[in-house]
N, C-alpha and C positions, 0 to 999 in steps of 0.2 A: 408546725411552729407553735411553741408554747404561748399561751395567752399572757399578755402583760397586764398585771393587776396594779391597782392603786398602791398596794402594799409593797410593790417592787420599786417604787420611786426612791425610797430611802437607800436602796442598794446602789444607786448611781453615785451617792456621796461617799461611799466606803472607799477609803484609801489604804494602801496604794492600789491603784488599778492601772492597767496598761491602756494605751490609746485604743488598741483593738477591742478590748473588753468594753470600754466606755462607748465606743462607736456602736457596738452590737446592742448594748443596753438602751442607748438613746434611739437607735434605729428601730428597735422593737417597740419602744414607747410611741414613736411617731406612727409606725405602721398600725398600731392598735388604737389610734386616736381618730375620732370623727372630725375633729378640727385641730389644726396645728399651725402655728406661725412662729417665726423667729425674728428677733430684733437684735441688730448689732448695736450694743450700747457704747462700746469704745474699741479702738484699735490703735496700737502704737507701732508705727512702721519701723522705728529704730530698734525696738526690742522684740517685735513679733508678738507681743502680749495682746490678747484680745478678751472681750467679754461679750458673750452672746446669751440672750435670754430666750428660752423656749416657753411658749404658752399654748395650752391646748385643752382638749376634753377627751379623756379616755372613753373608748367604746365600752359601754356597760352591758351590751347585748350578749347574754351567756352563750347562745347557740351559734353565733356567727363564726367564732374561731375554734370551737371544739368539734372536731370531726374525726 
């Protein structure tokens, strides 16, 4: 698995992106974090629109993910 770097965070905002690509990018970011949490800021049951905020700390240990 490729290491998720702090410079990769901007790639999450690049549009257009498919839901599958976004899921993979965010999943990689969470897997390479030492701490991660999510907060649901809002949800609209009528439209299905939602806002989720992720907060965490990326693992900066070089050797942990490079094998």
